[in-house]
C-alpha positions in Angstrom: 31.9 -4.9 -12.4 29.3 -7.6 -11.5 29.0 -6.0 -8.0 28.1 -2.7 -9.7 25.3 -4.4 -11.7 23.9 -6.0 -8.6 23.9 -2.7 -6.8 22.2 -1.0 -9.7 19.5 -3.7 -9.7 19.1 -3.4 -5.9 18.8 0.4 -6.2 16.2 0.1 -9.0 14.2 -2.4 -7.0 14.2 -0.2 -4.0 13.1 2.9 -5.9 10.4 0.9 -7.9 9.0 -0.6 -4.7 9.1 2.8 -3.0 7.0 4.3 -5.8 4.6 1.4 -5.9 4.0 1.3 -2.2 3.8 5.1 -2.1 1.1 5.1 -4.8 -0.9 2.5 -3.0 -0.6 4.5 0.3 -1.9 7.6 -1.5 -4.8 5.6 -2.9 -5.7 4.5 0.6 -5.5 8.1 1.9 -7.5 9.5 -1.0 -10.1 6.7 -0.6 -10.5 7.6 3.0 -10.9 11.3 2.3 -13.3 10.6 -0.6 -15.4 8.3 1.7 -15.8 11.2 4.2 -16.9 13.8 1.7 -18.6 11.8 -1.0 -19.3 8.3 0.4 -21.7 7.0 -2.3 -20.2 8.6 -5.4 -20.2 6.7 -8.6 -17.4 8.7 -10.3 -14.7 6.8 -12.3 -12.0 8.1 -9.9 -13.9 6.8 -6.9 -14.4 3.4 -8.6 -10.7 3.3 -9.4 -9.7 4.0 -5.8 -12.1 1.4 -4.5 -10.7 -1.2 -7.0 -7.2 -0.5 -5.6 -8.0 -0.4 -1.9 -10.9 -2.8 -1.4 -8.9 -6.0 -1.9 -6.5 -4.8 0.8 -9.4 -3.9 3.1 -11.0 -7.3 2.6 -7.8 -9.0 3.8 -7.8 -6.9 7.0 -11.6 -7.2 7.5 -11.3 -11.0 7.6 -9.2 -10.7 10.7 -10.7 -7.6 12.3 -14.3 -6.7 11.3 -15.4 -3.1 11.4 -16.3 -1.8 14.8 -19.7 -0.3 14.1 -19.2 3.1 12.4 -15.4 2.9 13.0 -13.4 1.1 10.3 -9.8 0.5 11.2 -8.9 -1.3 8.0 -7.3 1.8 6.3 -5.0 2.4 9.2 -4.1 -1.3 9.4 -3.5 -1.4 5.7 -1.2 1.6 5.9 0.7 0.0 8.8 0.9 -3.4 7.0 2.2 -1.8 3.8 4.9 0.0 5.7 5.8 -3.1 7.6 5.9 -5.1 4.3 8.0 -2.4 2.6 10.6 -2.4 5.5 10.7 -6.2 5.4 11.4 -6.2 1.6 14.0 -3.5 2.0 15.9 -5.7 4.5 15.6 -8.7 2.3 17.0 -6.7 -0.7 19.9 -5.4 1.4 20.7 -8.9 2.7 20.7 -10.3 -0.8 22.4 -7.6 -2.8 24.7 -5.9 -0.4 
């Protein structure tokens, strides 16, 4: 009985984190595409995307500054998000299973 509750909590956490990380990844991808086609837009959607991804970009840019016109921060943010998600999945499986 208690084991079933812990398993349900673990499954809920995994699905919740999967959705959360997926939404952030989509925001990064949309921000990249938006910056290619409308780089200086002031639309509310663009401001929302920037408010989500800019704090993540800043973390990466402290370590690796942009290389002229090439900005690797979106790629590194996506890689870091996937790495963090996999780490959290392993922690959840170690704790609950």
